[in-house]
C-alpha positions as CSV (number, residue, x, y, z in Angstrom):
1,M,-0.2,-6.6,-3.7
2,A,2.5,-9.1,-3.1
3,A,0.0,-11.8,-2.0
4,A,-2.1,-11.1,-5.2
5,V,0.8,-11.2,-7.6
6,A,2.3,-14.3,-6.0
7,A,-1.1,-16.1,-6.1
8,A,-1.7,-15.1,-9.7
9,R,1.7,-16.5,-10.7
10,T,0.5,-19.9,-9.6
11,G,-1.9,-19.9,-12.5
12,N,-5.1,-19.1,-10.5
13,R,-7.6,-16.3,-11.0
14,V,-7.1,-13.7,-8.3
15,V,-9.3,-10.7,-7.2
16,L,-7.5,-8.0,-5.2
17,I,-10.0,-5.8,-3.2
18,E,-8.1,-2.5,-2.8
19,K,-9.7,0.2,-0.6
20,E,-7.6,3.0,-2.1
21,M,-7.6,4.4,-5.6
22,V,-3.9,3.4,-6.0
23,L,-1.8,0.4,-4.8
24,G,0.8,0.4,-2.1
25,G,-1.2,1.4,1.1
26,T,1.0,3.2,3.6
27,G,4.0,2.8,1.3
28,T,2.4,5.1,-1.3
29,R,0.0,7.2,0.7
30,G,1.7,7.5,4.1
31,M,4.6,9.9,3.0
32,L,7.1,7.1,4.0
33,H,10.4,7.5,2.3
34,T,12.3,4.4,3.4
35,I,11.5,0.7,3.4
36,C,12.3,-1.1,6.6
37,G,12.7,-4.8,7.2
38,L,14.5,-5.7,3.9
39,Y,18.0,-6.3,5.1
40,L,20.3,-8.1,7.5
41,N,21.9,-5.7,9.9
42,G,25.7,-5.7,10.5
43,D,28.9,-3.8,9.8
44,A,28.8,-4.3,6.0
45,E,26.3,-2.7,3.6
46,P,23.9,-5.5,2.5
47,V,24.2,-6.6,-1.1
48,E,20.8,-8.4,-1.3
49,T,17.5,-8.4,0.5
50,L,17.2,-11.0,3.3
51,N,14.2,-12.6,1.5
52,E,14.3,-13.6,-2.2
53,G,11.4,-13.4,-4.7
54,L,9.3,-10.3,-5.0
55,S,11.3,-8.4,-2.4
56,R,14.4,-8.5,-4.7
57,E,12.3,-8.0,-7.8
58,I,10.7,-4.8,-6.4
59,V,14.0,-3.5,-5.1
60,A,15.7,-4.1,-8.4
61,A,12.9,-2.2,-10.2
62,L,13.2,0.7,-7.8
63,K,16.9,0.9,-8.3
64,I,16.5,1.2,-12.0
65,R,14.3,4.3,-11.4
66,S,16.6,6.0,-9.0
67,L,20.4,6.0,-8.4
68,E,19.8,7.1,-4.8
69,C,17.8,3.9,-4.1
70,K,20.4,1.9,-2.2
71,P,20.7,0.7,1.4
72,V,21.6,3.3,4.0
73,R,22.4,2.9,7.6
74,I,20.2,4.6,10.2
75,G,21.5,3.8,13.7
76,K,21.9,0.1,13.9
77,V,19.8,-0.9,10.9
78,F,19.7,-0.6,7.1
79,V,16.8,0.8,5.2
80,L,16.1,1.5,1.5
81,P,15.2,5.1,0.5
82,Y,12.6,5.3,-2.2
83,S,10.0,7.7,-3.7
84,A,6.3,7.0,-3.4
85,T,5.9,7.7,-7.1
86,D,8.5,5.1,-8.1
87,L,6.9,2.5,-5.8
88,Q,3.5,3.1,-7.2
89,D,4.8,2.8,-10.7
90,V,6.6,-0.5,-9.8
91,L,3.6,-2.0,-8.1
92,G,1.3,-1.0,-11.0
93,T,3.7,-2.6,-13.6
94,L,3.9,-5.8,-11.6
95,C,0.2,-6.1,-11.4
96,Q,-0.5,-5.2,-15.0
97,S,1.8,-8.0,-16.1
98,E,-0.4,-10.7,-14.4
99,R,-3.3,-11.6,-16.7
100,N,-4.9,-13.7,-14.0
101,L,-5.2,-10.7,-11.6
102,T,-8.2,-8.4,-11.4
103,I,-7.8,-5.3,-9.2
104,L,-10.9,-3.7,-7.7
105,C,-9.8,-0.2,-6.6
106,D,-12.0,2.0,-4.3
107,A,-13.5,-1.2,-2.9
108,T,-14.1,-2.6,0.6
109,A,-14.9,-6.0,1.9
110,L,-18.2,-5.6,3.7
111,H,-18.9,-9.1,4.9
112,S,-17.6,-12.7,4.7
113,T,-19.3,-15.9,5.5
114,A,-17.8,-19.2,6.6
115,T,-19.1,-22.8,6.8
116,D,-17.3,-25.6,8.6
117,G,-14.1,-23.6,8.8
118,R,-14.1,-22.5,5.2
119,V,-14.7,-19.0,3.8
120,T,-17.4,-19.4,1.3
121,T,-18.4,-15.8,0.3
122,V,-16.9,-12.4,0.4
123,T,-19.2,-9.4,-0.2
124,A,-17.5,-6.3,-1.4
125,D,-18.6,-2.7,-2.2
126,Q,-16.8,-1.0,-5.1
127,A,-18.0,2.6,-5.4
128,G,-21.5,1.6,-4.5
129,K,-21.6,-1.6,-6.6
130,I,-22.1,-4.7,-4.4
131,L,-20.1,-7.7,-5.5
132,Q,-20.3,-11.3,-4.4
133,I,-17.1,-13.4,-4.6
134,Q,-16.9,-17.1,-3.8
135,P,-13.2,-17.8,-3.3
136,Q,-11.6,-21.2,-3.1
137,V,-9.1,-19.5,-0.7
138,A,-8.9,-16.1,0.8
139,I,-6.0,-14.0,2.2
140,D,-6.6,-11.2,4.7
141,C,-4.1,-8.4,4.1
142,T,-6.3,-5.7,5.7
143,G,-3.8,-4.9,8.5
144,N,-6.6,-5.1,11.1
145,G,-7.7,-8.6,10.4
146,D,-11.1,-7.4,9.1
147,L,-11.9,-10.2,6.7
148,A,-10.8,-12.9,9.1
149,C,-12.8,-11.4,12.0
150,M,-15.9,-11.0,9.8
151,A,-15.7,-14.8,9.1
152,G,-15.5,-15.5,12.9
153,A,-11.8,-15.9,13.4
154,E,-10.3,-15.5,16.9
155,F,-7.9,-12.6,17.5
156,D,-5.8,-10.8,20.1
157,L,-6.1,-7.1,20.6
158,S,-3.9,-5.2,23.1
159,P,-5.7,-3.1,25.7
160,P,-6.1,0.6,24.7
161,E,-3.2,1.8,26.9
162,E,-0.8,-0.7,25.2
163,I,-1.7,-0.3,21.6
164,Q,1.2,1.5,19.8
165,L,0.9,5.1,18.8
166,A,-0.3,5.8,15.3
167,G,1.8,7.8,12.9
168,C,1.7,10.4,10.1
169,I,4.4,12.3,8.2
170,A,4.8,15.8,6.7
171,R,7.5,16.6,4.1
172,V,9.1,20.0,4.7
173,R,11.2,22.0,2.2
174,G,13.4,25.1,2.5
175,I,15.3,24.0,5.6
176,Q,18.6,25.9,6.0
177,E,20.7,23.4,7.8
178,T,22.3,20.1,6.9
179,G,23.7,17.3,9.0
180,D,22.2,15.1,11.7
181,S,21.8,17.8,14.5
182,L,18.2,18.5,13.6
183,A,17.2,14.9,14.4
184,L,18.0,15.8,18.0
185,K,17.0,19.5,18.0
186,V,13.5,19.1,16.6
187,P,12.2,16.5,19.0
188,Y,13.7,18.4,21.9
189,V,12.1,21.7,21.0
190,L,8.7,20.2,20.4
191,A,8.8,18.1,23.6
192,R,9.7,21.3,25.5
193,L,6.8,23.1,24.0
194,V,4.5,20.3,25.0
195,A,5.9,20.5,28.6
196,E,5.2,24.3,28.6
197,E,1.7,23.6,27.3
198,E,2.2,25.5,24.1
199,L,1.5,22.4,22.1
200,P,-0.9,19.5,22.8
201,P,0.4,16.1,24.0
202,E,0.3,14.5,20.5
203,F,3.4,16.5,19.6
204,R,5.4,15.0,22.4
205,F,7.0,12.2,20.4
206,T,7.6,13.9,17.1
207,A,10.7,12.6,15.2
208,Y,12.7,14.3,12.4
209,A,14.7,12.9,9.5
210,S,16.6,14.6,6.7
211,G,15.4,14.1,3.1
212,R,17.4,13.0,0.1
213,T,17.6,16.5,-1.5
214,P,19.0,19.7,0.0
215,G,16.6,21.6,2.2
216,E,14.2,18.6,2.5
217,G,13.2,17.0,5.8
218,Y,10.4,14.9,7.3
219,L,8.4,15.5,10.5
220,K,7.0,12.2,11.8
221,F,4.1,12.7,14.3
222,N,3.3,9.9,16.7
223,M,0.0,10.0,18.6
224,P,-3.0,8.0,19.7
225,G,-6.2,8.3,17.7
226,E,-7.2,9.0,14.1
227,G,-7.3,11.9,11.7
228,G,-7.6,12.7,8.0
229,E,-5.4,14.7,5.7
230,E,-6.7,18.1,6.9
231,Y,-5.8,17.1,10.5
232,V,-2.3,16.1,9.5
233,L,-1.8,19.4,7.6
234,R,-2.9,21.4,10.6
235,M,-0.5,19.6,12.9
236,A,2.4,20.1,10.4
237,G,1.6,23.8,10.0
238,R,1.4,24.4,13.8
239,A,4.7,22.6,14.5
240,L,6.5,24.3,11.6
241,K,5.4,27.8,12.8
242,L,6.8,27.2,16.3
243,L,9.9,25.5,15.0
244,A,10.6,28.6,12.8
245,E,10.4,30.8,15.9
246,R,13.0,28.7,17.8
247,L,15.3,27.2,15.1
248,P,16.7,29.5,12.4
249,A,17.0,26.5,10.1
250,F,13.2,26.5,9.7
251,S,12.6,30.2,9.3
252,N,11.8,29.9,5.6
253,A,10.6,26.3,5.5
254,I,7.2,25.2,4.1
255,V,5.1,22.1,4.3
256,D,5.2,20.3,1.0
257,G,2.9,17.4,1.4
258,T,1.6,15.1,4.1
259,S,0.3,11.6,4.7
260,Q,-3.2,11.1,3.5
261,R,-4.3,10.4,7.1
262,V,-3.0,9.1,10.4
263,F,-2.0,5.5,9.9
264,P,-2.3,2.9,12.8
265,R,0.7,0.8,13.7
266,E,-1.3,-1.9,15.6
267,G,-4.7,-3.5,15.5
268,R,-6.1,-7.0,15.7
269,R,-3.7,-9.9,15.5
270,V,-5.5,-13.0,14.1
271,L,-4.8,-16.2,16.0
272,G,-3.0,-18.8,13.9
273,E,-1.5,-22.3,14.7
274,Y,1.5,-20.5,16.2
275,T,1.9,-17.1,17.8
276,L,5.4,-15.7,17.3
277,T,6.8,-14.2,20.5
278,E,9.2,-11.6,21.7
279,D,11.7,-14.4,22.7
280,D,11.5,-15.8,19.2
281,V,12.5,-12.5,17.8
282,L,15.3,-11.6,20.2
283,S,16.8,-15.1,20.2
284,A,16.8,-15.3,16.4
285,A,14.7,-18.4,16.4
286,K,14.5,-20.6,13.4
287,F,11.6,-22.9,12.6
288,P,11.1,-26.1,10.4
289,D,8.3,-24.2,8.6
290,G,10.0,-20.8,8.6
291,V,9.0,-18.9,5.4
292,V,10.1,-15.3,6.0
293,R,13.4,-14.0,7.4
294,N,13.5,-10.8,9.4
295,A,16.1,-8.8,11.2
296,W,14.2,-5.7,12.0
297,P,14.2,-4.9,15.8
298,I,11.2,-4.8,18.0
299,E,10.2,-1.2,17.5
300,L,7.4,-0.2,19.9
301,W,5.9,3.3,19.9
302,D,4.9,3.3,23.6
303,R,2.3,5.8,24.7
304,E,4.4,6.9,27.7
305,R,8.0,6.5,26.5
306,G,7.8,7.0,22.7
307,A,10.0,4.7,20.6
308,V,11.6,1.7,22.3
309,Y,13.9,-0.6,20.4
310,R,15.2,-4.1,21.1
311,Y,17.5,-5.7,18.6
312,V,17.9,-9.0,16.9
313,P,21.6,-10.2,17.4
314,T,23.8,-8.4,14.9
315,G,24.4,-10.4,11.7
316,D,21.6,-12.8,12.5
317,Y,17.8,-13.0,11.8
318,Y,14.7,-14.9,13.0
319,E,12.2,-16.7,11.0
320,I,8.4,-16.3,10.8
321,P,6.8,-19.7,10.6
322,F,4.1,-20.6,8.1
323,R,1.8,-21.4,11.1
324,S,1.7,-17.7,11.9
325,L,0.1,-17.1,8.5
326,T,-2.7,-19.6,9.1
327,V,-5.9,-18.9,10.9
328,K,-6.9,-21.2,13.7
329,G,-10.1,-23.2,12.9
330,F,-10.0,-22.4,9.2
331,A,-9.0,-24.5,6.2
332,N,-8.9,-21.9,3.4
333,L,-7.9,-18.6,5.0
334,F,-4.5,-17.0,5.3
335,V,-3.3,-13.8,6.8
336,A,-0.4,-11.6,5.8
337,G,1.0,-8.2,6.9
338,R,0.3,-6.5,10.2
339,C,-2.5,-9.0,11.3
340,I,-0.5,-12.2,11.4
341,S,-0.4,-14.4,14.6
342,V,2.2,-12.6,16.8
343,S,2.4,-11.2,20.3
344,H,2.1,-7.5,20.9
345,E,5.9,-7.3,21.3
346,A,6.8,-9.4,18.2
347,H,4.4,-7.3,16.2
348,G,6.7,-4.3,16.7
349,S,9.2,-6.2,14.5
350,T,6.9,-8.0,11.9
351,R,4.7,-5.0,11.0
352,V,7.2,-3.1,8.8
353,M,6.8,-2.8,5.0
354,G,9.7,-5.0,3.8
355,T,8.6,-7.8,6.1
356,C,4.9,-7.5,5.2
357,L,5.9,-7.7,1.5
358,A,7.6,-11.0,2.1
359,L,4.7,-12.3,4.2
360,G,2.2,-11.4,1.4
361,E,4.3,-13.3,-1.2
362,Q,4.4,-16.4,1.0
363,A,0.6,-16.3,1.7
364,G,0.0,-15.9,-2.1
365,R,2.1,-19.0,-2.8
366,A,0.4,-20.9,-0.1
367,A,-3.0,-20.0,-1.6
368,G,-2.0,-21.3,-5.0
369,R,-0.6,-24.5,-3.3
370,F,-3.9,-24.9,-1.5
371,V,-5.9,-24.7,-4.7
372,A,-3.7,-27.3,-6.4
373,T,-3.4,-29.8,-3.5
374,G,-6.1,-29.0,-0.9
375,K,-3.4,-28.9,1.7
376,Y,-3.2,-26.1,4.3
377,T,0.5,-26.7,5.0
378,V,3.9,-25.3,3.9
379,A,5.9,-27.1,1.2
380,P,9.6,-27.5,2.2
381,E,10.7,-26.0,-1.1
382,E,8.8,-22.8,-0.3
383,N,11.1,-22.1,2.7
384,N,13.7,-19.4,2.2
């Protein structure tokens, strides 16, 4: 969405191929309730987002819709609470205001062809209707690098045992306890049940967070593999039944919504002109072509240890260079979001929603610049 809106604002006609019926991806269909990667971390509550442009525009629009939409500290980081309904409304309003933007919902890119390092055709299927698009420039925001790989781009993919655990979330209501203690009790109880073989291994790294209203909480399941909405609902029901037997706070709790499916955290990472590394993140590296600022820690959901965090220095940030948004060997193809050119470790920091939003905007601006100038480079004035 951010890539499409930013490109449309350069005056070019833009087609957004959206596989869901609504905009927002994991942000609206994943039962997420906080946006990560928007802010600098430190002692003081942040006043503004770390990146300008659409990040601030969207945050401002969310704040208008909810007084509770303001930065909150969770551990060492700041996140922004939001409701999926508000986010869907904000994104829809932004897109509707761009007359150059056409959105194809319920559509999938089936094939792309490239000649001499240029994407020439993208074939899409929209609810059974086959469409042929000849783009001057293309941006891959699929998360898994699907479009780039169909065109023949090189990519990195971690071995199966290293790929981060996928995740899904269930919202629970009717919880009879407040405070932070459940964030410790729930994972402990479920891990014990796994050890006693009363629950399967996929419940081992379940996390819990309180909601914004009394009696509300979120169970975050982290597991390998895939699953649809029915699978997520079954997991949530099974966990809640056992929690109710062991924690009085859950004795009258019910499941009130889940993620639409299990969402992957990691997939292909398309090779660009530069691959951002773990050292770049942890040393708060800056680049001459840095276009996105990020202070989110390296957050890896390890298959053996669960969540592992390594932090950017407090009060500082690193930059993601424009070269990590390019595609090696191509002249009119950019990537944004989870599939940019980063190492497995750095990906644990760059993949979060707030950062992906800023990456999309920069890719959209670059696409407009490419159409205007034919140059596959960053303009100095585009740097944050």
